[in-house]
N, C-alpha and C positions, 0 to 999 in steps of 0.2 A: 503494500500499500505506499509507504513512504518513499520507493525508488520511482513506483508510478506517477507518486504525485510529482515528480522532481524530473521526471521527462516531459511530461504536463507543461511545467512550469521554464521548462530551458526551453519550449518553441511560443511561448508567449512575448510577447511585445507589449509591456507595460509604458504608459504614457507617464511624464511624472509631474504632478500635483504635491502644492508645498503640503510640509504636517502641519495641524493646526496648532497653531502656539507658539513652532519654531522659529528663529532668528536665524535667518542663515545670514551669510556673512556678506551677499547684493550682488546686485549686477557686477560694479566693478570688479569686486575680488572672482565670480565667477568668470568675466571676460579674461581678467587675468590669468588665470589658471586654462581657459583651452587655447588663449595667443601662445603660454609656454610650451604648448603641447603640439605647434601646426608642423615640425620635425619628425614626430612620430607616425611610424607606421600607419596606412590607411585602414588594415586589418580591425574589426570589429572584435576586440576582445571579450570573454567575457571570466569575472574577476568575481570572485567570490571569498567574502568577510565572514571572518570567524571572532563569535565572543559571547561567551557566557553570562548570563543572567541580563540584569538592568535597573537601572536604575535616570529619576526623571532629572536627578543634579548630576548627575556622573559626569566628569568631563571625558571619560574614553567613550560614552557613547556621543557626547555634542560633536568630538571629533570623528567619530566614524560617521555620522552624520554629514558633515563637511564635506568627508572623502568620499561617500558615496555621491553626494551631488556634485563633486568635480568630476569621478568617472561618467557620472551618466551625462555631464558637458560636455563634454568631450569624445563622445560618442558609442560609449563600451556598455557594456551590459553590467551592471550592480547587483549582484546576489547577496544573501547572508544567511548564514548559519550560526541560530545561536539556541536559545530555552523558551522557554513556553511564555516567561515573564516579560520578551520584549512586545509592546503592542504593536500591532499591525498598521496602524496609521504613522508610524514613526520611523517606518521604513516604506518610503513611497517612490523609492529609487530601483527595484528590480524584485525580483521572486526573493519570498523568506521563507526558509525552511526550520522549524524549532525539533532540536532532539528532545527527547525523551528525559536524559538523564542530565542530574543537578549536580552531582559532585566534580571535582576536576578532573578524576581518571576516568572516570564513569563517562563522562562527558568525550574525553579525549579518545576512550576505547569504541565509544558508539562512531565518531568522526573516521575514526581509521576503519573502521569496519564498512563503510560505505562511500566513501572516500574513490573505490575502483567506479562505482556508477555514477560517479558524478563531474560532468562533461566541463572540465574549464580552462583555462589558458595558464591561469594562477591565482593561487589562493594564498592569501594572505592573513594572519592568525592573531588577533588582538589577545587571544587567550593562548596560555600554557600549553600545548598538545606535543603530539609524538612524532609528529613531521607538518611541514608545510613548505614553501615555497619561500616565503616572507613572513619573519618576525617581528612583530613591531612589539620590544620589550617595554611598551608605556606603564606597568605596574615595578618595573625594576627589577631588580636579583633580587629573587625571596632570600638566596642564600648573604646573599652582605646586608639586606634588613635584618635577618638575623642576629648574623655577628655585632651590629652595632647595638641591637636590642639587648646584647646579654649585658653586655656594659652597663645598664640601667636597671640591672635583674637581681636578685638575692640568689644566691644556691638554690633554696627550693622551688624558687619562679622558674628558675632554669631545666630543674629538672622536670619538673611536671609539664613546661611545655615541650620536651623529648620524646615525653609519650603521646604526644600527639600527631595522632595519623594525618590529619589532613596537613601539618609541616612537612612529613616523609613523603606525603604525595606530591604536593608542589614540587619537591628539591626534586624526586623523580623525574618528573615531566622536567624539569630546567634541566638536567643532566640530559635528559635523553634527545634536547633542542641543541645544548651546545656543546657536550663533550662529545656525545655520538651524531653530533653534525646532523640531526635533525630537521632543525634551521637552514634553510639555502643561501637563506642570508637574512642579515637581522638590521631593526631600524630601532637606535636608541632617541632618546630627546638629549641627553647631555654629553659630555665627555667623561663625567664621573661614572655614568651606567657601563659606558664602552668600556671604561678600565677594569670595572668590575670584572665584564663576561671577561675577558682576557685575561684578567690576574687568576679567578679564580676557578676557569674552566677550560684555560689557554685556545679556546675560536680564533679561530686568525681574521685577526684586525683588519683586515682588507676587508674583510667580509662584512663587516660592522658601517653602517652610514648614520651619522650624525643630523639629525634632523629637528629642531628644536621646537619647539612647542611654538602654534600660532594663535592670535584670537581677532573675532574682528573689529578691528580697529574702529568702524564707525561708532559702533554700540559702546564699545568701553573711551570715555573722553569724559574732559572736567565740563561740568556741567554749571556755573555758579546757581542758577535757578534752581534747579534739583537740587543741590546741596540745601540751598535754605529750606525747600521745602520739607525734605529729607530730614532733617535735624528738627525740626519745628513735629514732624510725626514721632520722631522718637522721642520728643520730649529732652532735645538736648539742649542745654544753656547756650549760648554766646563765647562764654569764657572756658565750654568745658575741651576737655581735650580726647576726642573720642577715638579710641583705639579700636580696630578691628581683625579678629579672628574668625576666619572661616575656611570650614572642612571637616569632615566627619573621620572616625580615629585619632579622637581627640588624643590618648596617650600616645600614639606616633608623631603626632603633631607638635605635641608639647603643650598643649591648652595649662596645665598645671604653673610651669615653668611661668606662663604669660604672667599667668594672676597672681605667683607669688614675684615678679620683677616687677608689676605692677605695686604688689603693696611695699616694698623695699622703697620708693620711689617716695612715699609720705605724700603723694600731692593729692588732696581732696577733689580736685576739678579734672582729676584723670577717671572715665572709666571705660571698661570694657563692652564691646559687641559681638556674641558668640553669633555666628549661623553653622547649624549642620546640626547632625544628629549624633545623640551623645546620652550619656547617663549624668544628667546637671547636677544630681543629687550628692555625688564625688568631688564635685567642684564649687561647693560655696564661697560666696563673699557678695558683700552688700554694693559693689561698683559694677556688679555682671550683669548685662541683660544676656537671656539666653533666647534667641528667634526660631528658634527650629530649623527645618530646612528650608534655604530660601532659594524659589528658581528663578527670581531674576536678582542679582546681588550688586546691580546698578547703581541703584538708590543707597546702599549703605554703604559704596566708594565715595560718592557723593557725599556724606554727612561725614565719612571717618575722616579723621586727621592724619594717623598713624597704622600701616596695615602691618602686622606683626604676626610670624609664624616659626618659632622655634623648633622645628621639625626634628626630630633623633634620623628620619629616611625619608627624601622622597625625591623621585627620579627627577623630575622636574613641575612644580608646580603653579598650575596654570592660573590659580589664584593671587598669587604673587604678580604676574604678569598683566593679568586685568588691572589689579589695583596701581603697578607702575604705572600704564595707559593711561590711567584715571588721573594721576599727576600726584602719588603719594607714593612719601617714602615708606622703603619697604624694610623691614627687620625681619632676617632671617640666619639660618646657619649654615656651614661650608656644606651638611650633609643634604642640601637642596640643590639639585642639578641647576637650578635656577638663579642660582647666586655666581654664575660663571658668565654672566650678561651683564652683573652691574659690577662697581666701583664701590668699594668700603668708604662710606663717609662724604659719599658724590648721591648716590640715587637711594641709598638708607646706610642699612648696619649688616654688616655680617659678621658672626658669634663663631667661635670652633665649635661651641660644644651646644646643646640644647640646654643642658642643665648649666651655664654659665649663667648663676642669675645677677652676677655685678656685671658684666659684658650687657647684659639685656638691660638692667637697672639704667649702664650708665648711656644706652643707646638710646632709650625713653625720654631719659634727661635731655639729652642732644638734640631730640628731633621734638621734645615739646616748643621750641622756642617756633613761634610764630610767621614769626619774619622768615626765618632760614627755612621752613615749610613755603612758603611763599615762593621763595628764591629757586628752590629745585623743580616745582611743578614743571616748566617746559624743559628742564634737561631730561626728567624723566619720560613726558611723553615723547619727548626726541630720540632718547633709548629707544624704548617701545615698537616706534615707529615700525623698526627693523623688523619686527615679529607679525605682519598682518599676518592671516589665515591665510592668504591666497598662494602666498609663498610657501607653506608648507605643504599645503595639498599639491600644489604643482610638481615640487621636490619630489613626493611621496608615488605619484603619478610615473612619473620617470623612471623610477627604482621598479616599481610596479612592470613597467613595459619593459625594462633590462629585465629582469629576472621571467619574463614570461617567452622573449627570445632565448632565453638561457634555456629554460623548460621545454623549449621547442624544439633547439639542438641536440635534447638526449632525449626524445621520443615523448616527451611529455610527464616524463617519470623523476620525481626525487630521489 
């Protein structure tokens, strides 16, 4: 039944209709992508993307939809293999097929079984699977994340984590992709992640492409009118210094360190806005507003004065780039691939460790100066201007075209 559906969908030519409520990068971005691909082969390619699960506010999902739009605009067929979580109206670019299995290994097993029956020119996975033409390591390197996490855990926590099958399964898939060369080519979003893959798995460096994240710049920009309205809506006083922390996975992204550093500042005019999913009972503070998951962060960037993300590990935080594009100084760590594109003390501050509370405190005090923040706004916007999403999509499509040519030269087998 599953394979029969694939054969029917393979012949179906679907017309593009924008997904409701989704903000694409616009005609300018789409035009830039198509123009960059004029020298590519005329052959219509079938490109299959793989992603397990779905989050309405997920960065990977937003990125994949922009990429799907870019593939369609370039004249190719964009198909998606996912799970039951992904809503059908959120993939209007081509056929969508849902696998039954939810766990990491079971999903990878089911995909491997059906691979011989799925005709395509190139398969790109944003998920750890057994093999694929192109793997985008947008979630980073799990082994590297565990290594960094151990430094913040007591021995008992490390022991309990070692018994967790989920981590063993992810490491097994990661090993298959890198050590066993299951991935024909790898796309990473920072030099940090590339180095981790080479150092930990000895994967060939020349098969790894660094394609840094991008955002739709026409959406993320400084807007004085929106700032005034948003601060009123959030009941922020004119002299109040609003810090913004955005993202789920609060332990990894350093929410506790953010709150402790703010308290060290001993500045009653300083408050913290937290957007994202987590257990707020573990992070009690009188000067923290927990806003839950926010689908549109633009109004929060407008209201905020400083963006802070002292993460233990982040391949390349999209939220940091969005905040930068809105003109905010960004405080983060060297364990965030985003830190590679900014200069410490110029566009924000970079501390060595997530738990460097003194360093975080000093950075918060430094950027508490309103005149200093105003002075760097244009510099930050200019820095972010190099990372429009259209450039990211165009470069990724070039890599997919090259991977398709390589796959064709070896009879389409990995």
